[in-house]
C-alpha positions in Angstrom: 3.4 80.8 -38.1 0.2 80.0 -40.9 0.8 80.3 -44.3 -1.6 82.1 -46.1 -3.2 80.6 -49.0 -2.5 82.2 -52.0 -6.6 82.8 -53.8 -5.0 82.2 -57.3 -4.2 78.9 -56.4 -7.0 75.9 -56.4 -7.8 74.3 -52.8 -6.3 71.1 -52.2 -9.6 70.1 -50.8 -11.5 67.5 -53.2 -14.2 68.9 -55.4 -16.8 67.1 -56.9 -15.9 65.4 -60.0 -18.0 62.8 -61.5 -16.5 59.2 -62.1 -16.4 59.6 -65.6 -14.7 62.7 -65.2 -11.9 61.4 -62.9 -11.4 58.7 -65.1 -10.8 60.4 -68.2 -8.2 62.3 -66.0 -6.6 59.5 -64.5 -6.0 58.2 -68.2 -4.7 61.7 -69.4 -2.4 61.6 -66.4 -1.1 57.9 -67.1 -0.4 59.2 -70.8 2.2 61.9 -70.0 5.5 61.0 -70.0 7.7 60.6 -66.9 11.3 62.2 -67.4 13.5 59.4 -66.2 15.5 61.3 -64.0 12.4 62.3 -62.0 11.6 58.6 -62.0 14.4 57.6 -60.4 14.4 60.3 -58.2 10.8 59.2 -56.8 12.3 55.6 -56.6 15.6 56.9 -54.4 13.1 58.5 -52.2 10.7 55.9 -51.7 13.7 53.6 -50.7 15.2 56.1 -48.5 12.0 56.5 -46.7 11.0 52.9 -46.3 14.8 52.7 -44.7 13.9 55.6 -42.6 10.6 54.1 -41.5 12.3 50.4 -40.7 14.9 52.4 -38.7 12.7 54.4 -36.4 10.5 51.4 -36.0 13.5 49.1 -34.7 14.4 52.1 -32.9 11.2 52.2 -31.1 10.7 48.6 -30.0 11.0 47.7 -26.7 14.9 46.4 -25.8 16.3 48.8 -28.4 16.2 51.9 -26.5 19.6 54.0 -28.0 19.7 55.6 -24.9 19.8 52.3 -22.7 22.1 50.7 -25.2 24.7 53.2 -24.3 24.3 53.3 -20.7 24.8 49.3 -20.7 28.0 49.8 -22.9 29.5 52.2 -21.0 32.4 50.9 -18.7 
């Protein structure tokens, strides 16, 4: 299933932007206030994604295959 792009929505592809324009845009973004709740949610998301990545990395490490571990533990 493919999603059709709404023609009214700007493309996510980068457009040509001069360095001064980009710098000005970044400065304006930095000036915008961030709601406290949004910041809390972003930090929580960052923490959980890091935990998930660590779990996936440890599960993928040699000797940590959960199926083999269960077989070894069964009587």
